[in-house]
One Martini backbone bead per residue (centre of mass of N, CA, C, O) as a GRO file, in nm:
protein
  188
    1UNK     BB    1  -1.529  -0.790  -1.809
    2UNK     BB    2  -1.341  -0.963  -1.983
    3UNK     BB    3  -1.198  -0.723  -2.115
    4UNK     BB    4  -1.070  -0.606  -1.856
    5UNK     BB    5  -0.915  -0.859  -1.775
    6UNK     BB    6  -0.743  -0.876  -2.034
    7UNK     BB    7  -0.612  -0.597  -2.007
    8UNK     BB    8  -0.479  -0.657  -1.735
    9UNK     BB    9  -0.305  -0.886  -1.842
   10UNK     BB   10  -0.155  -0.726  -2.060
   11UNK     BB   11  -0.031  -0.514  -1.871
   12UNK     BB   12   0.114  -0.709  -1.693
   13UNK     BB   13   0.299  -0.838  -1.909
   14UNK     BB   14   0.443  -0.582  -1.982
   15UNK     BB   15   0.552  -0.501  -1.696
   16UNK     BB   16   0.682  -0.774  -1.614
   17UNK     BB   17   0.873  -0.789  -1.887
   18UNK     BB   18   1.069  -0.548  -1.803
   19UNK     BB   19   1.225  -0.730  -1.655
   20UNK     BB   20   1.540  -0.836  -1.483
   21UNK     BB   21   1.740  -1.042  -1.313
   22UNK     BB   22   1.937  -0.823  -1.178
   23UNK     BB   23   1.659  -0.685  -1.032
   24UNK     BB   24   1.508  -0.886  -0.845
   25UNK     BB   25   1.629  -0.826  -0.560
   26UNK     BB   26   1.544  -0.534  -0.546
   27UNK     BB   27   1.230  -0.588  -0.567
   28UNK     BB   28   1.215  -0.770  -0.319
   29UNK     BB   29   1.309  -0.555  -0.122
   30UNK     BB   30   1.086  -0.345  -0.176
   31UNK     BB   31   0.854  -0.560  -0.084
   32UNK     BB   32   0.964  -0.558   0.183
   33UNK     BB   33   0.921  -0.463   0.513
   34UNK     BB   34   1.200  -0.433   0.670
   35UNK     BB   35   1.340  -0.212   0.481
   36UNK     BB   36   1.134   0.026   0.608
   37UNK     BB   37   1.213   0.094   0.902
   38UNK     BB   38   1.371   0.362   0.865
   39UNK     BB   39   1.125   0.513   0.756
   40UNK     BB   40   0.945   0.479   1.007
   41UNK     BB   41   1.133   0.635   1.191
   42UNK     BB   42   1.119   0.901   1.036
   43UNK     BB   43   0.813   0.934   1.058
   44UNK     BB   44   0.808   0.949   1.366
   45UNK     BB   45   0.987   1.197   1.386
   46UNK     BB   46   0.805   1.392   1.223
   47UNK     BB   47   0.570   1.364   1.422
   48UNK     BB   48   0.719   1.454   1.678
   49UNK     BB   49   0.796   1.746   1.561
   50UNK     BB   50   0.463   1.816   1.494
   51UNK     BB   51   0.370   1.682   1.772
   52UNK     BB   52   0.237   1.599   2.041
   53UNK     BB   53   0.252   1.328   2.234
   54UNK     BB   54  -0.050   1.266   2.254
   55UNK     BB   55  -0.102   1.286   1.949
   56UNK     BB   56   0.101   1.073   1.860
   57UNK     BB   57  -0.040   0.834   1.997
   58UNK     BB   58  -0.298   0.857   1.829
   59UNK     BB   59  -0.173   0.834   1.552
   60UNK     BB   60  -0.047   0.547   1.599
   61UNK     BB   61  -0.310   0.407   1.663
   62UNK     BB   62  -0.443   0.466   1.386
   63UNK     BB   63  -0.236   0.314   1.223
   64UNK     BB   64  -0.276   0.035   1.342
   65UNK     BB   65  -0.577   0.013   1.276
   66UNK     BB   66  -0.570   0.087   0.972
   67UNK     BB   67  -0.379  -0.140   0.874
   68UNK     BB   68  -0.556  -0.368   0.975
   69UNK     BB   69  -0.803  -0.303   0.808
   70UNK     BB   70  -0.669  -0.303   0.532
   71UNK     BB   71  -0.567  -0.598   0.544
   72UNK     BB   72  -0.840  -0.748   0.610
   73UNK     BB   73  -1.006  -0.655   0.370
   74UNK     BB   74  -0.824  -0.782   0.161
   75UNK     BB   75  -0.872  -1.076   0.258
   76UNK     BB   76  -1.170  -1.084   0.200
   77UNK     BB   77  -1.147  -1.031  -0.107
   78UNK     BB   78  -0.967  -1.264  -0.191
   79UNK     BB   79  -1.187  -1.488  -0.108
   80UNK     BB   80  -1.440  -1.361  -0.245
   81UNK     BB   81  -1.322  -1.336  -0.545
   82UNK     BB   82  -1.095  -1.544  -0.637
   83UNK     BB   83  -0.835  -1.429  -0.778
   84UNK     BB   84  -0.578  -1.512  -0.938
   85UNK     BB   85  -0.273  -1.501  -0.948
   86UNK     BB   86  -0.046  -1.480  -1.191
   87UNK     BB   87   0.137  -1.724  -1.081
   88UNK     BB   88  -0.155  -1.910  -1.094
   89UNK     BB   89  -0.208  -1.855  -1.395
   90UNK     BB   90  -0.222  -2.064  -1.664
   91UNK     BB   91  -0.243  -1.844  -1.903
   92UNK     BB   92   0.066  -1.713  -1.801
   93UNK     BB   93   0.312  -1.899  -1.748
   94UNK     BB   94   0.473  -1.862  -2.046
   95UNK     BB   95   0.468  -1.512  -2.036
   96UNK     BB   96   0.610  -1.480  -1.754
   97UNK     BB   97   0.765  -1.347  -1.466
   98UNK     BB   98   0.874  -1.539  -1.191
   99UNK     BB   99   0.996  -1.437  -0.876
  100UNK     BB  100   0.728  -1.455  -0.702
  101UNK     BB  101   0.498  -1.629  -0.474
  102UNK     BB  102   0.192  -1.654  -0.337
  103UNK     BB  103  -0.092  -1.689  -0.282
  104UNK     BB  104  -0.362  -1.766  -0.472
  105UNK     BB  105  -0.480  -1.481  -0.408
  106UNK     BB  106  -0.497  -1.106  -0.529
  107UNK     BB  107  -0.781  -0.965  -0.470
  108UNK     BB  108  -0.630  -0.729  -0.334
  109UNK     BB  109  -0.361  -0.532  -0.255
  110UNK     BB  110  -0.210  -0.496   0.051
  111UNK     BB  111   0.035  -0.332  -0.013
  112UNK     BB  112  -0.115  -0.101  -0.151
  113UNK     BB  113  -0.311  -0.037   0.076
  114UNK     BB  114  -0.103   0.020   0.304
  115UNK     BB  115   0.074   0.238   0.163
  116UNK     BB  116  -0.167   0.429   0.089
  117UNK     BB  117  -0.264   0.470   0.366
  118UNK     BB  118  -0.006   0.601   0.480
  119UNK     BB  119   0.015   0.829   0.274
  120UNK     BB  120  -0.264   0.967   0.323
  121UNK     BB  121  -0.259   0.997   0.628
  122UNK     BB  122   0.015   1.162   0.651
  123UNK     BB  123  -0.051   1.383   0.450
  124UNK     BB  124  -0.290   1.502   0.600
  125UNK     BB  125  -0.113   1.571   0.862
  126UNK     BB  126   0.164   1.712   0.701
  127UNK     BB  127   0.111   1.916   0.459
  128UNK     BB  128   0.131   2.196   0.621
  129UNK     BB  129   0.437   2.140   0.733
  130UNK     BB  130   0.513   1.945   0.465
  131UNK     BB  131   0.495   2.005   0.137
  132UNK     BB  132   0.671   1.751   0.018
  133UNK     BB  133   0.558   1.485   0.142
  134UNK     BB  134   0.334   1.370  -0.048
  135UNK     BB  135   0.517   1.313  -0.287
  136UNK     BB  136   0.714   1.112  -0.154
  137UNK     BB  137   0.508   0.902  -0.033
  138UNK     BB  138   0.366   0.831  -0.309
  139UNK     BB  139   0.614   0.724  -0.449
  140UNK     BB  140   0.665   0.495  -0.255
  141UNK     BB  141   0.392   0.350  -0.291
  142UNK     BB  142   0.423   0.301  -0.597
  143UNK     BB  143   0.682   0.130  -0.587
  144UNK     BB  144   0.572  -0.095  -0.410
  145UNK     BB  145   0.337  -0.169  -0.593
  146UNK     BB  146   0.505  -0.238  -0.850
  147UNK     BB  147   0.664  -0.478  -0.729
  148UNK     BB  148   0.420  -0.678  -0.754
  149UNK     BB  149   0.432  -0.695  -1.063
  150UNK     BB  150   0.725  -0.773  -1.107
  151UNK     BB  151   0.702  -1.047  -0.933
  152UNK     BB  152   0.395  -1.178  -1.006
  153UNK     BB  153   0.141  -1.118  -0.775
  154UNK     BB  154   0.006  -0.874  -0.951
  155UNK     BB  155  -0.225  -0.689  -1.087
  156UNK     BB  156  -0.305  -0.373  -1.171
  157UNK     BB  157  -0.594  -0.390  -1.049
  158UNK     BB  158  -0.502  -0.468  -0.764
  159UNK     BB  159  -0.346  -0.202  -0.721
  160UNK     BB  160  -0.567   0.008  -0.772
  161UNK     BB  161  -0.763  -0.088  -0.557
  162UNK     BB  162  -0.566  -0.077  -0.320
  163UNK     BB  163  -0.507   0.227  -0.348
  164UNK     BB  164  -0.794   0.326  -0.315
  165UNK     BB  165  -0.861   0.201  -0.039
  166UNK     BB  166  -0.619   0.316   0.117
  167UNK     BB  167  -0.686   0.615   0.065
  168UNK     BB  168  -0.964   0.612   0.190
  169UNK     BB  169  -0.878   0.512   0.472
  170UNK     BB  170  -0.669   0.733   0.528
  171UNK     BB  171  -0.871   0.967   0.522
  172UNK     BB  172  -1.061   0.866   0.742
  173UNK     BB  173  -0.846   0.835   0.973
  174UNK     BB  174  -0.751   1.130   0.963
  175UNK     BB  175  -1.014   1.258   1.046
  176UNK     BB  176  -1.033   1.113   1.314
  177UNK     BB  177  -0.762   1.205   1.431
  178UNK     BB  178  -0.817   1.510   1.419
  179UNK     BB  179  -1.058   1.504   1.612
  180UNK     BB  180  -0.902   1.395   1.855
  181UNK     BB  181  -0.650   1.603   1.861
  182UNK     BB  182  -0.865   1.866   1.846
  183UNK     BB  183  -0.996   1.819   2.104
  184UNK     BB  184  -1.125   1.976   2.352
  185UNK     BB  185  -1.032   2.044   2.677
  186UNK     BB  186  -1.130   2.011   3.011
  187UNK     BB  187  -1.072   2.227   3.268
  188UNK     BB  188  -1.072   2.216   3.631
   0.00000   0.00000   0.00000
């Protein structure tokens, strides 16, 4: 396990040190939630165009519940595993670029989990109607996840586990959402 942790640190240092000060604000913006509000509006529009209103309400309800679960499970792991974020790791202080620093613990990334949740959930629902959609949304999730390494707040392992958990939860919630929206109604 020590070998894996050391390789994770080495990969982090390589990726983090690719950064350069002129790009710091760009990557801070990519990592921010508010910047993506226009994307969320577009996603809601795509859902609205492809689903009936009642289905859309269920889909959005499952998004809210799923992102909450994704985020809270990440918090449980952060304090349960208690792995220091790179920006708090004394062994890395003089070797890395710290652009931003978050809470003390970072395993695993809630940003990665939440974005990959949304990517897999929406891909599962829209892939048959919009063939290009899964490619675009997963690129977005990967860029947001990488921003966390660039800023110095997550190791690559934090990102990979977050992406895995988010994708798993997104698939699970999409299956549940499809069951609910495709449930036959009994007409009286």
